[in-house]
C-alpha positions in Angstrom: -1.7 21.4 6.2 -4.9 20.6 4.2 -5.0 17.0 3.0 -7.2 15.4 0.4 -7.3 11.6 0.7 -8.7 9.8 -2.3 -9.9 6.2 -1.9 -10.8 7.1 1.7 -13.2 4.2 2.0 -10.5 1.6 1.5 -8.3 0.0 4.1 -5.3 2.4 3.9 -7.5 5.4 3.1 -9.5 4.9 6.3 -6.4 4.4 8.4 -4.9 7.6 6.9 -8.0 9.6 7.7 -8.0 8.2 11.3 -4.3 9.2 11.8 -4.9 12.7 10.4 -7.9 13.0 12.6 -5.6 12.8 15.7 -3.5 15.7 14.4 -5.2 19.0 15.1 -2.6 20.9 13.0 -3.9 19.2 9.9 -7.3 19.3 8.1 -8.4 16.4 6.0 -11.0 15.9 3.2 -11.8 12.2 2.8 -13.0 11.3 -0.7 -14.4 7.9 -1.2 -14.8 6.3 -4.6 -18.5 7.4 -4.6 -17.5 10.9 -3.8 -14.7 11.3 -6.2 -14.1 9.4 -9.4 -10.4 9.9 -10.1 -10.9 9.0 -13.8 -13.0 12.2 -14.2 -10.4 15.0 -14.8 -12.9 17.8 -14.2 -14.0 16.4 -10.8 -10.3 15.8 -9.9 -9.3 19.4 -10.6 -12.2 20.8 -8.6 -11.4 18.4 -5.6 -7.7 19.2 -5.5 -8.3 23.0 -5.3 -7.6 24.3 -1.8 -5.4 21.4 -0.6 -1.7 21.4 0.2 -1.3 17.6 -0.1 -3.1 14.9 -2.0 -2.6 11.3 -0.9 -3.9 9.0 -3.6 -4.9 5.6 -2.1 -7.6 5.0 -4.8 -6.8 2.1 -7.0 -8.0 -0.9 -9.0 -6.9 -3.6 -6.6 -8.3 -6.8 -8.3 -4.9 -8.1 -9.5 -6.4 -11.1 -11.3 -9.3 -9.1 -12.7 -6.8 -6.7 -14.3 -5.6 -9.5 -16.5 -9.0 -9.7 -18.2 -9.7 -5.9 -18.0 -6.3 -4.3 -18.4 -7.6 -1.1 -20.0 -10.1 -0.5 -17.2 -7.5 -1.2 -14.6 -5.0 1.1 -16.2 -7.6 3.8 -16.5 -7.7 3.9 -12.7 -4.1 3.0 -11.8 -2.4 4.9 -14.5 -4.4 7.3 -16.6 -6.3 8.8 -13.6 -3.0 9.5 -11.9 -2.3 11.9 -14.8 -5.4 13.8 -13.8 -4.3 14.0 -10.2 -0.7 15.0 -11.1 -2.0 17.7 -13.5 -4.4 19.1 -10.9 -1.7 19.1 -8.3 0.6 21.0 -10.6 -2.1 23.5 -11.4 -3.1 24.1 -7.7 0.4 23.9 -6.1 -0.3 20.8 -4.2 2.1 17.9 -3.4 1.0 14.4 -4.5 1.8 11.2 -2.5 0.8 8.4 -4.8 0.6 4.8 -3.6 2.1 2.2 -5.9 3.2 -1.5 -5.6 6.0 -4.0 -5.5 4.4 -5.5 -8.6 6.3 -3.1 -10.8 9.2 -5.5 -10.3 9.6 -9.0 -11.8 10.5 -10.7 -8.5 13.8 -12.2 -9.7 16.0 -10.3 -7.3 17.8 -12.0 -4.4 18.4 -8.9 -2.3 16.0 -6.0 -1.4 15.0 -3.8 -4.4 16.4 -0.3 -4.0 14.0 2.5 -5.1 15.9 3.1 -8.3 16.0 -0.6 -9.4 14.8 -1.3 -13.0 11.1 -2.0 -13.2 9.7 -5.0 -15.2 6.1 -5.8 -14.3 4.9 -9.4 -14.6 1.2 -8.7 -14.9 -1.4 -6.2 -16.1 -1.9 -4.7 -12.6 1.8 -4.0 -12.4 1.9 -2.4 -15.8 -1.0 -0.1 -15.0 0.6 0.9 -11.7 3.9 1.7 -13.5 2.0 4.1 -15.8 0.8 5.9 -12.7 4.3 6.1 -11.2 5.7 7.5 -14.4 3.0 10.2 -14.5 4.0 11.4 -11.1 7.7 11.6 -11.7 7.2 13.2 -15.1 4.5 15.8 -14.3 5.6 16.6 -10.7 9.4 16.4 -10.6 9.6 18.7 -7.6 6.4 17.9 -5.7 5.6 14.3 -6.6 6.1 11.3 -4.3 5.6 7.6 -5.2 5.3 5.3 -2.2 5.4 1.6 -3.1 3.8 -0.7 -0.7 3.0 -4.4 -0.5 1.4 -7.2 1.5 -0.9 -4.8 3.3 -3.3 -5.9 6.0 -5.4 -3.9 8.4 -8.7 -3.4 10.2 -10.8 -2.4 7.3 -11.7 -4.7 4.4 -10.6 -8.2 3.5 -6.9 -9.0 3.4 -4.7 -12.0 4.0 -4.8 -11.8 7.8 -8.6 -11.6 7.9 -8.8 -14.5 5.5 -6.6 -16.7 7.6 -8.6 -16.0 10.7 -11.9 -16.6 8.9 -10.6 -20.0 7.5 -9.3 -21.0 11.0 -12.9 -21.3 12.0 -13.8 -23.6 9.1 -10.7 -25.8 8.4 -8.5 -28.0 10.6 -5.4 -27.2 8.5 -4.5 -24.5 5.9 -2.0 -24.9 3.0 -0.1 -21.6 2.5 2.5 -20.8 0.0 6.1 -20.7 1.2 7.9 -19.7 -2.0 6.8 -16.1 -2.2 8.8 -13.7 -0.1 7.8 -10.1 0.9 7.1 -7.7 3.8 3.8 -7.9 5.7 2.8 -4.3 6.3 0.2 -3.0 8.7 -1.8 -0.3 7.0 -2.0 1.9 10.1 1.8 1.9 10.4 2.0 2.9 6.7 -0.6 5.7 7.3 1.5 7.2 10.1 4.6 7.2 7.9 2.7 8.8 5.0 1.8 11.7 7.3 5.4 11.9 8.4 6.6 12.0 4.8 4.1 14.7 3.9 5.3 16.8 6.8 9.0 16.4 5.9 8.2 17.2 2.3 6.3 20.4 3.4 9.3 21.4 5.5 11.7 20.8 2.6 13.5 17.9 4.2 12.3 15.0 2.0 13.2 15.0 -1.7 10.6 14.1 -4.2 10.7 10.7 -5.9 10.2 7.1 -5.0 10.0 5.7 -1.5 9.3 2.2 -0.3 6.5 2.0 2.2 6.8 -1.5 3.5 7.7 -2.9 7.0 11.3 -4.0 7.6 12.3 -7.6 7.7 10.9 -10.2 5.4 8.6 -13.3 5.4 6.7 -15.8 3.3 3.0 -16.0 3.3 3.5 -19.3 5.3 5.5 -17.4 7.9 2.9 -14.7 8.2 0.0 -17.2 8.6 1.9 -19.0 11.4 2.6 -15.7 13.2 -1.1 -14.6 12.9 -2.2 -18.0 14.3 0.3 -17.7 17.2 -0.9 -14.2 18.0 -4.5 -15.5 18.3 -3.7 -18.5 20.5 -4.1 -20.9 17.6 -1.8 -23.8 16.8 0.7 -22.6 14.1 1.2 -26.3 13.2 -2.2 -26.1 11.5 -0.5 -24.1 8.8 1.2 -26.3 6.2 3.7 -25.1 3.6 3.0 -25.5 -0.1 4.1 -24.0 -3.4 2.6 -21.4 -5.7 2.1 -24.2 -8.3 -0.7 -25.4 -6.1 -2.6 -22.2 -6.6 -2.5 -21.2 -10.3 -4.0 -17.8 -10.8 -4.6 -15.6 -13.9 -2.0 -13.0 -12.9 1.6 -14.1 -12.2 3.0 -13.0 -8.8 6.6 -11.9 -8.1 8.5 -14.6 -6.2 10.6 -12.0 -4.3 9.0 -8.7 -3.3 11.4 -7.4 -0.6 11.9 -3.7 -0.9 14.8 -1.6 0.3 14.3 1.6 2.3 17.3 3.8 1.6 15.3 6.9 0.7 13.8 7.2 4.2 17.3 7.5 5.7 18.4 10.1 3.1 15.3 12.1 4.1 16.3 11.9 7.8 13.3 9.7 8.5 13.1 6.2 10.0 11.8 3.4 7.8 8.7 1.4 8.9 9.3 -0.9 11.9 9.9 -4.6 11.6 6.8 -6.6 10.5 6.9 -8.7 13.7 6.6 -5.6 15.8 3.8 -4.0 13.8 1.9 -7.4 13.8 2.1 -7.3 17.6 0.9 -3.7 17.6 -2.0 -4.5 15.4 -3.3 -7.0 17.9 -2.3 -5.2 21.1 -5.1 -4.1 23.4 -4.0 -0.5 23.0 -4.7 -0.6 19.3 -8.0 0.8 18.0 -10.9 -1.6 18.2 -10.7 -4.3 15.6 -13.4 -6.4 13.9 -10.9 -9.3 13.7 -12.3 -12.3 15.7 -9.8 -13.3 18.5 -10.2 -17.0 19.2 
C-alpha cells in the first residue's frame, strides 16, 4: 500500500514513518507541516493523489492556545480535515484521522465506548470534533477516526520528557492525582495504525471510530512515579496534588479512559497495557532514545 503521512515531523508522525519503513510491502510519503499545509485544499488534493491510505497526524496541539485562538485551531483540527476527506473521496483513498479524548466531558465513571455522546469542554475539543464529523460524514465507507490520549514518545516534548527534565532540577515534583486516563506510547499506537490500515484494506475493519489508547488506566501522578521508577529515581519524590493547584486556560476532562470494543469487533487486539508499553519504551531493544537515563 502507498501511505501518505501528514504531520510527519511530529511525535506520532515520525514513529509512524519509522514503523512503515520496516515494512517493505508498503511505501510511505512523509509530509511535514513545512511540506504540506493541510489548510490548503489545492495542495491537499495534489498530495493525496496516488496514495491508498492517508494517515492524518497533523494537528494544532496547543490546547491552552486554542482557547485564545479557537478559529485558527479549528481551521487545522476541523476545517482542514474536510479538505483531506474530500481529497480522499476524490482519489479513492482511505483516511485514518487522529482525534482525541477531549471530545468527551470527562464526567464518566467507566470507560467511554466509541459511540458515547460527545461534549467537549474546551476549544481544542470542539475543533477536533469538527474534524471527526467531517470524516464520518464525507467518508462513511472509507473513513476511520482514531481517538488517542496521553501520548508520550521519543520525538518532541511530552509529559515523560518533562518529568525527566524536572528530575534534574527539583528535589520533589507535585503532580496531579485527580485526572485519570491511559498513558500511550506513540510507537505502539503507530504499529496499531498500520495494523488497522491493513485490516481496512483487506475488508476486515469497518469504518468509523476506534480508540487508540493503551489498556489500563492511571493518573498523571501514577505515570510520573512509574517513569521515575523505570529510571532508577525515587518515586517518593513525586507528591500528589489536585488540578486546582494548576489552573490553566483550557479545562481538562477529569476522566479520559476510553473503551476499545471496536478493535475486537474488527478481529484486532487493542493496544497493550500501559505498564507494558512503558517498559518497552525504555527497554534496551527499543530504538535509541534521547531521554536521559539517570
